[in-house]
N, C-alpha and C positions, 0 to 999 in steps of 0.2 A: 307950719312945718315943725317937725319934731326936732328938739335940740340934738346936736351931734352925739352927745353922750348917750342919750336915750336911743337914738338910731343904732348906735353900735351894739346895743343890747338886743336888737331884733334880728331874728334868724330869717325873716321874710326875704331880705335881699338875696340870700344864698338860694333859697327855694325858688325864687323867681328866675334868677340867672341860670341855675342848674337845669330847670325844666325847659327853658327856651333852648338851651344847648341839647337837651335830650330829644326835644321835638325835631331839631335839625338832624340829629343822628338817626332817629327812627325813619324819617323820610329818605335820607341818604342810603341807609342800609336796605330798605325795602326796594329801592330802585336798582341798586347794585346787584342785589340777589336776583331780581327779575332778569336783568341783563345777562349775568353770568350763567344762570341756570338755562336760559334760552340758548346761549352759545354752546354750552356743554351738551344739552339735549340734541340740538341740531347736528352736532358733530358725531354723536353716537347712533342716531337713528336716521336712516335715509329718508324716511317720510315722517318727521316729527309731528306730533299732535298736541293740541292744547292740553289734553289730559296728562301727557308725559311731562310737559313743562310744569304743570300744577303739582304733579307728584314729586318732581325734583325740588321745587320750592318748599313744599310742605315737609319733605324729608329733612331739608336743611334746617328749617325752623324748629322741627321736632328736636333735633340734636342740640341746636343752639339754645333753645328754651330749657331743655332738661339740664344742660350744663350750668346755665345761669341760675337754676333753682337748687341744684344738688350741691354744687361746690361751696356756696356761702354758708352752709348749715353750721359747721363747727366754728369758722371764723366769726360768724355773727353772734354766736353764744358767748364766745370769749370777749368780744367787743362790748356786748351788753353787760357782762359782769364788770368789766372795767368801768363802764359808764355809771353803773350803780354804786361803785366805790367813790364816786364824786368827780371822775374825769369825763364830764359830759361832752366835751368836744371830740374825744377820741372816736366814738361810734359814727361821727359825721366826717371827720377829717380823713380817716383811712379809706372809707369807700370813695371819697372824692378823688383820691389818688388813683384808685382802680378805674373809676370812670374815665379819668384823663388818659390813662394808658390804653384802654380799650378803644377809645375814639381815635387815638393816634394810629392804632392798628388799621382801622377802616381807612384812614387817610393814606396809609401806605399801600393798602389794597388798590385804591384808585390810582395813585400816582405811579406806583411801580408795577401795576398789572399783576399783582399777586393773586393766587386763587382765593375764592371766597372762603374756603375752608380755613384760611389764616385767622378768620374771625373767631374760630373755636379757641385759639390760643388767647385772643383778646378777652373773650368772655370768661375764661378760666382765671386770668389775672384779676378781672373784675370781681369774680366770685371769691377769690382768696382774700380780697380786701373787705369782705362783708357784704358787698352788693347793695341793692336797693333796700333789702329788708333791714340791714343794719342802719343804713342812712336814714330811712324814713321812721324806723322805730326810735332812733336817737332824737329826731326832730319832735316826734309825738311825746316822748318822755319829757323833753324840755317844756313842751306846752302844758303837759299834765302838772308838772312841778310849779309852774308859774301861773296857774289858774285855780279858781275855786271850783268846788263840786257843782255849784249852781250854774256856772257859765262854761264849764269845760266842754260840753258838746258843741256849743256855739264857737268856742275858740278853736277846737279841732276842725270844725267845718270851715272856719275862716282860713285856716292854713291850707285846707284842701282847695279853697277858692283861689288863693294865691297861686297854688300849683296849677290849677285849671286855666286861669287867665294866662299864665306864662305859656302853657302848652298851646292854648288857642292862638296867641300871638306868633309863637314859633312855627306852628303848623301852617298858618295862613301864608307866611312868607317863604317857608322852606321849599315848596315846589318851584317857586320862581328863582330862588337862589341856586337850587340844584342845576337849573338849566343855564346858569351863567358859566361860560367857558370861552376860551380863546385858543390860539395856536399853542400858547405856553401852558394853559391850564385845562385839564380834562374836565368833563362834565361831572359835577359833584365835588370838585376840589374846594371851591369857595365855600360851599355849604358846610362841609365837614371841618374845614380849617377854622371857621367861625365857632363851630361846636367845641373844638379843642381849646380855642382861646377863651371862651366863656367858662369852661370848666377850670381853666388855670386861674381866672379871676376869682371864681368861687373859692378855690383852695387858698389863695392868698388872703382873701377877705376873712375866711374862717380862722386861719392860723394867726393873723397879725392884727386884724381890725376888730373882729367880733369879740365882745365882752360878755361872758356868761352872766345872765341876770341873777340877782340874789333872791332867795326865797325867804320871806319874812318868817320869824319863829312861829307866829300864830298859825300861818298857813301850813308850815311844815308840820306843826303839831296836829292840825286837823287831818292832814294827809297820812300821818303816821298812825293815828288811832283809827278813825273812820269806822268804828264799830266792829273791828275785825275779831276781837276776842269774844264778844257776845253773840256774833252771828257767823261764826266760822263755818259751820256746816252748811248754812244757807248760802254763804258766799261761794263755797266750793261747788255746789250744785249749779248756781247761777253761772259761774265761770265755765263749767263743762257745757251747759246749754248754749251759752253765747259762743263758745268755741265751735260747737257743732253747727250752729247757724252760720257763723262766719265762714267755716270751711266749705259748707255746701254752696254758699253764695259765691265764694271765690272760685270753686270748680265751674260754676255756671258762667261767671263773667270771664275768668281766665281762659277757659277752654274755647268759649265763643269768640273772644277777641283775638286769640292766637290764630284761629282759622280765618277770621275776617280779613287779615292782611293779605292772605293768599287768595281768598274769594274775590277781592277787589281787582285782582290782576287778570281774571279770566273773563271770557265772554259770558254774558252780554255787557258787563261793565268795562273791563279792559282799560283801567285808568292809566293816565300818564302821571308825571311827577306833580304837576299842578293840582290835578284832581285828587291825588293821594293826600297832598297837604290840606286841601279843603275838607276831605273826609276825616282826617285826623282832627282838624279844627272843630268839626261838628261834634266829635267825641269829647273834646275838652270844653265845649260850650255847656255840656251837661254839668260841669262843676259849678258854673254860675247859676243855672236854674235850680240845682240841688241846694245851693246856699240860700237862694231866695226862698225856696220851699221851707227850709228849716227856720229861717227868720220869721216867716208868716205862720206856719203851722204849729211851731213850738209854743205859741201862745195858748193854743187850745188842746193840744194832744201831747202825750208823754213820749219818751225816747223809744219805747217798744213800738208804739203805733207809727212813729216816724220811720223806723226800720222796715216795718211791713209795707208801708206805702211805697218806699223806695224799691223794695223787692218786687212788688206787683208791677210797678212802672217798668222795671227792666224785663220782667217776664213777658209783658205785652210787646215791648219793642223788639226783643230778640226773636220772639215767635213770628212777628211780621217780617223780620229780616230773612227768614227762611224762604220767603216767597218773592224776594226782590229780584226783579229782572231789568230794572232801569235805574239810572242815577237818581231821579227824583223820588223813586220809591225808597232808595237807601236813606235819603234825608227824612222821609216820612217815618221810617222805622226808628231813626235816631230821635225824632221828635217825641216819640212815645216813651223814650227812656229818660225823660227830662229830670226825674228824681232818682235816677239809678245810683248816684254817688252818695246818697244819704246813709245807707246802711253801714258801711265800713267805719267811717269816723265815729258814728254813734255807738257802734259796738265797742270800739276802742275806748270811748268815753265811759261806757257802762262798766267795762272790764277794769278800768283804772280806779273806779269807785269801790271795787271789791277787794283791793289790796292796799297795803301801805306804801308810802312814798318811796321807800328804799327798794321796792320791788317793781316799780313802774317799768324800768328798762327790761328786766328779764321777762315780765308778763307780756309786754307788747312784742318783744322779739320772739317769744314762744308762739304768739299768734301768727306772726309773719312766717316763722319757720314751719308751722303746721300747714300753711298755704304752700310752701315750697315742697314739703313732703307729699302733699296731696297731688301737686302738679306732676310728680314723677309717675303717677298713675294716669292722670287725665290727659296729659300732653300726648303720649303715644296713642292712647285710646281714641281721642278726638281726631288725631291725624289719620289713623287707619280707618276709622269710620268715614271720615271725609273722602278719603281715597276710594273706599269701597262703594260709596254712594254718588260719585261724580257723574255717572252716566244717567241715573234715573232721578235723583233728588239731591243736588249739591248742598241745599240748605238744610238737610236733615239734622246736621250737628247743632243747628241753632234751635231746633225744637227740643233737643236734649237739654240744652242750656235752660230753656223755659221750664222744663220739668224739674230740673235740679233747683231752680229758683223757688218754685212752689214748695218743694220739700224743705228748703231752708227756712220758710216761714213757720214751720211747725215747732222747732225748739225755741225760737224767739217768742212765739205765741205762748208757749208754756211758761217762759219767764214772766210774760205779762200777766198771765192768769195767777201765778204764784204771788206776784206783787199785789194784784187786786184782792186776793183772799186775805193777804196780810195787811191791807191798807188800814192805817191807824194803829198798827201794832209793830210790825217789823217791815216797814216799807223799804223797797230798794231805793237807795239815794239817787235822786235826780229823775225818777220816773213818776 
């Protein structure tokens, strides 16, 4: 066991606890949205159809997701700047406050029968606190500062593994917890109450228990120099290419996964809360298989090759998802995406090797914000394409994700080619 002093310098307990809470919230929100959209649609239409319910759900998620991605842009930049000044806790603490408030709003929706549109207010508060992009960029900046270039990709993937295991655990039990209710407690109350409690624990731990680890002067010096002066133009081009690959891949993954939560609720799947939890757990299981993939394959291949393997894995799985008509087929499609989580942490690791230590926070938050800006375009596009193709090919949007993933491999491949040509002269660190 780790000594208490060492344990207090680890951010993993916060990531683990917060992600279990997030998994509880995701299942709760998904089921509450399904229920309220069905009630609202049935009241408006004398003969409601499955398509009308699907359109109501997808319209809600379109607005909700766009707010969650647009509102945090400016707050996240400010928090990243504060973090780079040395206040590394701030980009994590403030978003945790926003998480706590937004989860309380969902609890009020359930307990007080508020309209589901109240969640728009919750997501705005969440966004004004910096949201996930500030929280996760803060975590990754901390990992970058406390790891060497040689093992940074592995350390980032380990953090993703903790995140995934927590999501797996939370998702597996979330559906069962959602169904717990009595005369005094409505369905979903126990689940969302636990989510609120866990976020409160994370906030207390980060504020009063967690100790910021110190960075050794030698490691700090390596992070600060890192060949920036001698390879500045090379680094800028690599950064642009990595940003392009990351954005295209985020469009593919983000757009596909946003529609998937609605797709699961329609025939022929038409999942209940338990099945939703299991489906989410299958998604988090990919974190484990991706970590094992990095552990094994990194012995023989470089970072760029790992990224491409992960992208090809997701492209195959999401393409198969387009033709899913039964639950067992859904899990087969998920099985094909077993390495889909490798690209993003590896791209972050490569990016951190192109800048000095004092710029980790702003570089990583810039990547996260570029995803948010891209989502302002792909969220409504994916939603409208899904609604337009419901009658003849509901899975068409997943084929779009497969195409975008293939396109994402192009700029990443260029980075690999440039590294290969310069091998022995100006090699990209870590590849």
